C-alpha positions in Angstrom: 151.4 -4.3 -121.7 153.6 -7.2 -121.0 155.4 -7.1 -124.4 155.3 -5.2 -127.6 154.3 -7.6 -130.4 151.2 -8.9 -132.2 149.7 -10.0 -128.8 148.8 -6.3 -128.1 146.6 -6.2 -131.2 144.5 -9.2 -130.3 142.9 -10.5 -127.1 145.3 -13.0 -125.5 145.0 -15.9 -123.1 147.4 -15.9 -120.1 148.0 -19.0 -118.1 150.1 -19.7 -115.1 151.5 -23.3 -114.8 150.6 -25.0 -111.5 153.4 -25.9 -109.2 154.8 -29.4 -109.7 153.1 -30.1 -113.0 154.7 -31.4 -116.2 153.6 -28.1 -117.8 155.6 -26.1 -115.3 158.7 -28.2 -116.1 158.1 -27.8 -119.9 157.6 -24.0 -119.5 160.8 -23.8 -117.4 162.7 -25.7 -120.2 161.2 -23.4 -122.8 162.0 -20.3 -120.8 165.6 -21.4 -120.4 165.9 -22.2 -124.1 164.5 -18.8 -125.1 167.0 -17.1 -122.8 169.9 -19.2 -124.1 168.8 -18.4 -127.7 168.6 -14.7 -126.9 172.0 -14.7 -125.3 173.5 -16.6 -128.3 171.9 -14.1 -130.8 173.2 -11.1 -128.8 176.7 -12.5 -128.6 176.7 -13.1 -132.3 175.5 -9.6 -133.0 178.3 -8.3 -130.7 180.8 -10.2 -132.9 179.3 -8.7 -136.1 178.7 -5.1 -135.0 181.6 -4.8 -132.5 179.3 -3.7 -129.5 176.7 -5.3 -127.3 173.1 -4.6 -128.6 170.3 -3.7 -126.2 167.5 -4.9 -128.6 167.1 -7.2 -131.6 164.1 -8.1 -133.6 162.6 -11.6 -133.3 159.6 -12.9 -135.1 157.0 -15.6 -135.5 156.0 -17.1 -138.8 155.4 -20.2 -140.8 157.3 -23.1 -139.1 159.2 -21.0 -136.6 158.9 -18.7 -133.6 161.5 -16.7 -131.6 163.6 -16.4 -134.7 166.1 -13.6 -134.2 166.8 -11.5 -137.2 170.1 -9.8 -138.1 168.6 -8.2 -141.2 166.4 -5.8 -139.2 167.5 -2.9 -137.1 169.8 -3.7 -134.2 169.6 -1.2 -131.3 172.6 -0.2 -129.2 172.8 1.9 -126.0 175.0 4.5 -127.8 176.2 5.2 -131.3 178.8 2.7 -132.5 182.4 3.8 -132.5 184.5 2.6 -135.5 181.7 0.7 -137.0 182.7 -1.9 -139.7 182.2 -0.9 -143.4 179.4 -3.5 -143.8 177.3 -1.8 -141.1 175.1 1.2 -141.9 173.5 3.6 -139.4 169.7 3.9 -139.8 169.0 5.9 -136.6 170.7 7.5 -133.7 171.4 4.2 -132.0 170.1 1.8 -134.7 172.2 -0.1 -137.2 171.7 -2.6 -140.0 173.9 -4.8 -142.1 174.4 -3.5 -145.7 173.6 -6.2 -148.2 175.9 -4.4 -150.7 178.9 -5.9 -148.9 179.9 -9.5 -149.4 180.9 -9.8 -145.7 177.4 -8.7 -144.6 175.7 -11.2 -146.9 177.9 -13.9 -145.4 177.1 -12.8 -141.9 173.3 -12.8 -142.7 173.5 -16.3 -144.3 175.4 -17.8 -141.4 173.1 -16.1 -138.8 170.0 -17.4 -140.5 171.5 -20.9 -140.6 172.2 -20.8 -136.8 169.0 -19.1 -135.6 166.0 -21.0 -137.0 163.7 -20.2 -134.1 161.9 -22.4 -131.4 159.0 -24.7 -131.7 157.5 -24.9 -128.2 155.8 -28.3 -128.4 152.9 -27.8 -125.9 150.3 -29.9 -127.8 150.4 -32.6 -125.1 149.1 -30.0 -122.6 146.2 -28.9 -124.9 148.0 -25.7 -125.8 147.9 -25.6 -129.6 149.9 -22.7 -131.0 149.2 -23.2 -134.7 146.3 -22.1 -136.8 146.3 -23.1 -140.4 150.0 -24.2 -140.0 151.1 -20.8 -138.8 152.4 -20.2 -135.3 150.5 -17.7 -133.2 152.4 -15.1 -131.1 153.4 -16.5 -127.7 155.7 -15.7 -124.9 156.9 -17.4 -121.7 157.6 -15.1 -118.7 159.2 -16.0 -115.4 157.4 -14.1 -112.5 159.1 -12.6 -109.5 158.0 -15.6 -107.4 159.5 -18.0 -109.9 156.2 -19.1 -111.5 156.0 -19.5 -115.3 153.4 -17.8 -117.3 152.5 -18.6 -120.9 150.8 -15.9 -123.1 149.3 -16.6 -126.5 146.4 -15.9 -128.8 143.1 -16.9 -127.2 142.2 -19.5 -129.8 145.3 -21.6 -128.8 143.7 -23.0 -125.7 140.9 -25.5 -126.2 140.8 -26.4 -122.5 142.5 -29.8 -122.5 144.9 -30.5 -119.6 143.1 -27.8 -117.5 144.6 -29.4 -114.4 148.0 -28.2 -115.5 147.4 -24.4 -115.4 145.2 -21.6 -114.1 143.9 -18.9 -116.4 144.9 -15.5 -115.2 144.6 -11.8 -116.3 147.4 -9.6 -117.3 147.1 -7.7 -114.0 147.9 -10.9 -112.1 151.3 -11.3 -113.8 154.1 -10.1 -111.5 157.3 -9.2 -113.3 160.0 -6.7 -112.7 
């Protein structure tokens, strides 16, 4: 599977933006924004936990997508040395902020203010990622050849702007 979230549980639609199209440019911008948001979230987590994480939870929900969460488990490559008092270990390499500490509650509040998620804005291309005002699970991937692939729930694609993309299968996606 390409990624491990809700898209595994449902049939998904995978499209590859055609070269030189406005959709390709929009997916490139979206990909760069997602990567920048990821980098920012990981840097902030490093400040809070005192070490660089290898994995953080992000989610989709009402009004947001790609919203990183500091209240869920944060995974590190090794156990933390000299962890702050507001951090609790919940697994061999997993940690979480303890809401019992005022410092942790302040970190959580500030983190949630700064990381509100991303709205992709692909409606102009006929790619509607909402259903009953909830965002469906989606992801943008950059392939080895530099092409941009968009993956989302099947019902998101009514077929408008078909000249902007090709529908492909998961086996056609070439990533590292």
